[in-house]
C-alpha positions in Angstrom: 0.1 0.0 0.0 1.3 3.5 -1.0 2.0 6.1 1.8 1.0 9.4 0.5 1.9 12.8 2.3 -0.3 15.9 1.3 -0.7 19.4 2.8 -3.7 20.0 5.0 -7.0 20.7 3.1 -6.8 24.3 4.1 -3.5 24.7 2.4 -3.2 22.1 -0.3 -4.5 24.1 -3.3 -3.0 27.5 -2.2 0.6 26.4 -2.4 0.9 26.3 -6.1 4.7 26.7 -6.0 5.4 23.7 -3.8 5.2 20.0 -4.4 1.7 19.1 -3.1 2.2 15.3 -2.6 4.9 13.0 -1.8 4.3 9.4 -2.3 6.3 6.3 -1.1 6.1 3.3 -3.4 9.7 3.0 -4.8 12.0 0.9 -2.6 14.3 3.9 -2.2 11.4 6.0 -1.1 10.2 3.4 1.4 13.7 3.3 2.9 13.6 7.1 3.2 10.3 7.0 4.9 11.6 4.6 7.4 14.6 6.8 8.1 12.3 9.9 8.4 10.0 8.3 10.9 12.9 7.1 13.1 14.4 10.6 13.1 11.0 12.0 13.9 10.8 10.2 17.3 13.8 12.2 18.6 14.0 16.0 19.1 17.0 16.4 16.9 17.5 19.3 14.6 16.9 18.2 10.9 18.4 19.2 7.6 16.5 18.3 4.6 18.4 18.4 1.3 16.7 18.1 -2.0 16.0 19.8 -5.3 13.1 22.3 -5.7 9.9 20.5 -6.2 10.8 17.3 -4.4 8.5 17.8 -1.3 10.9 19.0 1.3 8.2 20.9 3.3 6.0 17.6 3.3 8.9 15.8 4.8 9.2 18.5 7.5 5.4 18.3 8.3 5.6 14.6 8.6 8.5 14.8 11.0 6.4 17.3 13.1 3.3 14.9 12.9 5.3 11.9 13.9 7.3 13.7 16.6 4.1 14.2 18.7 4.9 17.9 19.6 1.9 19.7 20.9 2.7 23.1 19.5 2.1 24.3 15.9 4.0 23.7 12.7 5.3 27.0 11.3 6.9 27.2 7.8 9.1 30.2 6.8 10.9 30.7 3.4 14.2 32.5 4.2 14.4 33.6 0.5 11.0 35.3 0.6 12.1 38.2 2.9 14.5 41.2 2.3 17.6 41.3 4.3 16.2 44.1 6.4 13.0 42.3 7.4 14.0 38.7 7.9 15.8 39.5 11.2 12.6 40.9 12.7 10.5 38.1 11.2 12.5 35.3 12.7 13.4 36.8 16.1 10.6 39.4 16.6 11.0 43.0 17.7 9.9 45.4 20.3 8.0 48.7 19.7 10.2 51.4 18.4 13.0 48.9 17.5 13.2 50.3 14.0 11.3 52.8 11.8 7.8 51.5 11.3 7.8 49.2 14.4 4.8 50.7 16.1 4.2 47.8 18.4 5.9 44.8 19.7 5.7 41.6 17.6 6.7 38.0 18.3 8.9 36.3 15.6 8.6 33.0 13.9 10.6 31.2 16.6 8.1 32.3 19.4 5.2 31.5 17.1 6.4 27.9 16.9 7.1 27.5 20.6 6.2 24.1 21.6 6.1 22.9 18.1 8.3 22.8 14.9 9.8 25.6 12.8 10.6 24.9 9.3 13.1 27.2 7.7 13.3 26.7 3.9 16.1 27.9 1.7 18.3 28.1 4.8 21.3 28.7 2.5 20.0 32.2 1.6 20.7 33.6 5.1 23.3 36.2 5.5 26.4 35.6 7.6 25.1 37.9 10.3 21.8 36.1 10.5 23.6 32.7 10.6 25.4 33.9 13.7 22.2 34.7 15.4 20.5 31.5 14.4 23.4 29.5 15.8 23.0 31.3 19.1 19.4 30.6 19.3 20.1 27.0 18.6 22.8 26.8 21.3 21.0 28.8 24.0 17.5 27.7 23.3 16.3 31.2 23.7 15.6 34.3 21.6 16.1 38.0 22.1 13.7 40.3 20.2 15.2 43.2 18.3 15.2 46.3 20.6 15.1 44.1 23.7 17.6 42.7 26.2 15.2 40.1 27.7 15.8 36.5 26.5 12.7 34.4 25.8 13.0 30.6 26.5 12.1 28.4 23.5 11.1 24.8 23.1 11.2 24.7 19.3 12.3 21.8 17.0 14.1 23.2 13.9 13.8 21.4 10.5 15.8 23.4 7.9 15.9 22.8 4.1 18.1 23.7 1.2 18.5 22.8 -2.5 22.1 23.9 -2.5 25.1 21.9 -1.3 25.9 23.6 2.1 29.1 21.7 2.4 30.5 23.4 -0.6 29.0 26.7 0.7 31.1 26.2 3.9 34.2 25.6 1.8 33.5 28.8 -0.2 33.1 30.8 3.0 29.4 31.5 2.4 28.0 29.4 5.1 29.3 28.9 8.7 30.8 25.5 9.4 29.5 25.5 13.0 26.0 26.2 11.9 26.2 23.6 9.2 27.1 21.0 11.8 24.5 22.1 14.3 21.8 21.9 11.6 23.0 18.6 10.3 22.4 16.5 13.5 20.1 14.4 11.4 20.2 14.8 7.6 17.6 13.7 5.2 18.7 13.4 1.5 15.5 13.7 -0.6 16.2 12.1 -3.9 14.9 13.7 -7.1 11.9 12.1 -8.8 13.9 10.6 -11.7 16.0 8.6 -9.1 12.8 6.9 -7.7 10.9 5.8 -10.8 8.6 3.6 -8.9 6.8 6.7 -7.5 6.2 8.3 -10.9 3.0 6.5 -12.0 1.4 6.2 -8.6 2.0 10.0 -8.2 0.5 10.6 -11.6 -2.6 8.5 -10.6 -2.8 10.5 -7.4 -3.0 13.7 -9.3 -5.6 12.2 -11.7 -7.8 11.3 -8.7 -7.1 14.9 -7.4 -8.0 16.9 -10.5 -10.2 14.6 -12.4 -13.4 15.0 -10.5 -12.9 18.8 -10.5 -12.9 18.6 -14.3 -15.8 16.1 -14.6 -13.6 13.2 -15.2 -14.5 10.7 -12.6 -12.8 7.7 -14.2 -9.9 9.2 -16.0 -7.0 6.8 -16.7 -3.5 6.7 -18.4 -3.1 4.8 -21.6 0.0 2.5 -21.7 1.7 4.8 -24.1 1.2 7.8 -21.7 2.6 5.7 -18.9 5.6 4.8 -21.0 6.2 8.6 -21.7 6.0 9.4 -18.1 8.5 6.9 -17.2 10.8 7.9 -20.0 10.9 11.6 -19.1 13.7 12.9 -16.7 11.5 15.3 -14.6 13.8 18.2 -14.0 10.9 20.0 -12.2 10.3 16.9 -10.0 6.9 16.3 -8.4 5.7 19.9 -9.0 6.4 19.4 -12.8 4.5 16.1 -12.8 1.5 17.5 -11.1 1.3 20.4 -13.7 1.8 17.9 -16.7 -1.1 15.7 -15.4 -3.3 18.6 -14.6 -2.9 20.0 -18.2 -3.3 16.4 -19.7 -6.7 16.1 -17.9 -7.8 19.3 -19.4 -7.1 18.4 -23.1 -7.7 14.7 -23.0 -10.5 13.0 -24.8 -12.9 10.4 -23.4 -11.2 10.5 -20.0 -8.1 8.7 -21.4 -4.8 10.6 -21.1 -2.7 9.8 -24.2 0.9 10.4 -24.7 0.1 13.4 -27.0 -1.8 15.0 -24.1 1.4 15.2 -22.0 3.1 18.6 -22.4 6.6 17.9 -21.1 9.1 20.7 -21.8 12.4 20.1 -23.5 14.2 16.8 -24.0 13.9 15.7 -20.3 17.7 16.4 -19.7 18.3 17.6 -16.3 20.1 21.0 -15.9 22.5 19.5 -13.4 23.6 16.8 -15.8 24.3 19.1 -18.7 27.8 20.1 -19.4 28.7 23.6 -18.2 28.3 26.0 -21.1 31.4 27.8 -22.2 31.0 31.6 -22.0 30.5 32.9 -25.5 32.8 35.3 -27.0 31.1 38.6 -27.8 32.0 40.9 -30.7 30.1 43.7 -32.2 28.5 42.6 -35.5 28.5 46.1 -36.9 30.3 49.4 -36.1 29.1 51.1 -32.9 28.8 54.6 -34.1 25.2 54.3 -34.9 23.3 52.8 -31.9 19.8 53.2 -33.2 20.5 51.5 -36.5 22.4 48.8 -34.6 19.6 48.0 -32.2 17.1 47.9 -35.0 19.4 45.6 -37.1 20.0 43.2 -34.3 16.4 43.0 -33.5 15.5 42.4 -37.0 18.0 39.6 -37.2 16.6 38.1 -34.0 13.1 38.2 -35.4 14.2 36.3 -38.5 16.0 33.6 -36.4 13.0 33.2 -34.3 10.7 32.9 -37.2 13.0 30.2 -38.7 12.8 28.3 -35.4 9.1 28.5 -35.2 8.6 27.4 -38.8 11.0 24.5 -38.2 8.9 23.2 -35.3 11.8 23.5 -32.7 10.5 21.6 -29.6 9.9 23.5 -26.4 11.0 26.7 -28.2 9.8 29.1 -25.5 11.8 27.3 -22.7 14.8 27.0 -25.0 15.0 30.7 -25.9 14.4 31.7 -22.3 17.3 29.5 -21.1 19.6 30.7 -23.7 18.8 34.4 -22.8 19.5 33.8 -19.2 22.7 31.8 -19.8 24.1 34.4 -22.2 23.3 37.5 -20.0 24.8 35.7 -17.0 28.0 34.9 -19.0 28.2 38.4 -20.4 28.2 40.0 -16.9 30.6 37.4 -15.5 28.0 35.7 -13.2 27.1 39.0 -11.5 23.4 38.7 -10.5 22.8 42.4 -9.9 24.1 43.5 -13.3 22.4 40.6 -15.1 19.0 41.3 -13.4 19.4 45.1 -14.4 20.2 44.3 -18.0 17.3 42.0 -18.4 14.8 44.3 -16.7 13.8 41.8 -14.0 14.3 41.6 -10.2 17.1 39.7 -8.7 14.7 37.3 -7.0 13.1 36.5 -10.4 16.6 36.0 -11.8 17.6 33.7 -9.0 14.6 31.5 -9.7 15.7 31.2 -13.4 19.4 30.6 -12.4 18.5 27.7 -10.0 16.0 26.4 -12.6 18.8 26.1 -15.3 21.4 24.9 -12.8 23.5 28.0 -13.0 23.5 28.5 -9.1 23.1 25.8 -6.5 25.1 23.0 -8.2 28.1 25.1 -9.3 27.7 28.9 -8.4 27.5 31.0 -5.4 24.5 32.9 -4.1 26.2 36.1 -5.3 26.6 34.6 -8.7 30.4 34.1 -8.3 32.1 30.8 -9.3 32.4 29.5 -5.9 29.4 27.3 -4.7 
């Protein structure tokens, strides 16, 4: 019998950017579940390591549920707050501690007292906040901003990351003492392609989830569709599988999901397995004394190239062009995220999402875009 982890009903459909289900059918997954449940029975701090979309928060929630702690489960994404706000969000603040702090407010550590605090993207914390977090873990108490009074805590911490913290420590971007404190119990969550026995049961789970809402009570996968799902490499993991199944149910005929209904981007190659692209050599194609004509000429050539690709039926053209654009701009600015984001006209947070998606940071590059992590 399959073991399925899902979010509570009040959260499940709202968390569109997360993997909404984690299923244990593959032998590797069953061994992982056994390890997680043994860890849950202790009060040890846990570090969950896994790619985006693999279900790290679901693992954290299961640890909380199996641990039997009476307090709440509180989830915080460290990458969702600005550097100036996350300090007050985590540790709380007193009235007048900074401009705009009109009243005292408890932080996330206090909110999770008696329960479990889940810190996702722990690798995004600054060095200064890493020091504060280490002190909280060691002393089991927190001091709000603007206060000198320590507040005792009974909080189990589960942290998660999709980057290699060991390499971050070697690069000087993550404190070694905090890394060892977090990794008392480590859970390595394998990507979906590494546990193929979970792919079809997960697909059927999402069919049962979305089918009735689309008026398809008895929707099913054809053998060809099952083969296509198993052959794909799932770079987006469970989250991508859910989106593929949902779309297939929308467009399928006679409640039978066929292979042609499955919209799977690209060739199925994972970004982490691709060879690192060589930085291109850039030379001006025309003299630079006529900027307006240059811009018009380059855009015209781009239109022509894109038209040729569209007519040629290039597969996954949108994703391919988007990836080429991000990779090229990142190389032009020598892996500087600020300059790259400015040149592309997007925020740094949006750029970081794309860089992680294409394997340009997390596997081989540091959080500031330098070739270190």
